[in-house]
C-alpha angles and dihedrals in degrees: 000000000000091000091054091050092054093051092049092048093049093051097039096085127063097197114129117255112268119257103256095182115121111271092231092056092053092052091048092053090050091051090050090054092052092049090049091053091049091051091051090052093049094045091045091052092045093050089061089064098045092105125070113268129202124205125181141188127179148160112211120209092199094051092049096047103034108022108136092352138102119295114277093253091058094044092052109095120222096217124114114270108236115198123188111211126253093047124223105222133188123199119205142161115237111242110270137212116226143114106277089235090056104034130086119265131242089246091057092048092053091048093051093043090053090053091052089049089067091062090060105037100066092071126081084217086076124060121167118026122192129184103216117211113239089234087073091063117078120212106262090001094140127181092329088063090047091052090053091050092046091051092047095049098030096243133159100189135026127204108208118203115209127176147183123200127179125187122198115193133178140150120267130209092279090065087082086076090067089087089074090068094222088063090072087064101039111023117082093224099150123067134195136202115196125191120191131187119186123181135185115206119184122207136182101233099211098051096024089229119160105235100181143323139207133192136207129190139185143177122208123188129184148126139232143179115275094250091050099038098100094054094041094050090046090056090046092054090053089048088052090060091046091054093045089050091053087059095039098055098061089043090054089048092052094045092049092050091050091048096050090051096045098040092076091060098040110107090206092059127067116193125204101206130193119236113282094014114174115192090204097052124114132191111258092205112039114216094231146002124245117250113255 
């Protein structure tokens, strides 16, 4: 009778048997599942960047000056270029085309323009110097836009800064360590190669005559962990402009010196010179110091 009672009692309930596995083992298995899911997410994200990518930003001088207008040879006026010394010069970046997350900022443009300003201001040949905000320049605005700016700021000449920057990025052999999860934070498995061209082109606004130009270039290479790649490559792109500027500034200086010597003998240029003007003179005490 007792045996029958036990059997009846054991089969009376339909509740599942309790999980008698150790509690610590259950927690460990759950943690392993979470880690596995995280690894899948990291590897999945990383796989999207396994091919080489190319990103580009640029500001074209030709597109700004001649977009939708007459060809350059028809826009160029045949009149004599008259320059009153000392010159009143504006410095401005041509409007660019780039994703805001990729492109350079207005603050950077002003900083670089101010550095270029130092290459001009040590010569008596140059008088007023004005850094023109990019917001003043309309996309495709051309010489009509430059005339408006020159009238507003009382300028004779404008130095336009154009640029072209290409970034190549791809994973390297170390990217195989991303599967560990922590590798995406610590292992520099993605590399970049950034090429920058920066050019200063100086025009007389009234006659649209090109007075002189100067280029600067740079190449920056590096690598970073996947999780840090966006910030690292952003800093490298800015460094690319800094390096190109280091080359541009002495080239601007050389081009300006050559122009101020040759302008007096150029039949297409008429100079209005102050008394005692010396084309080889420099200011012993510059009015300002370039921003660093």
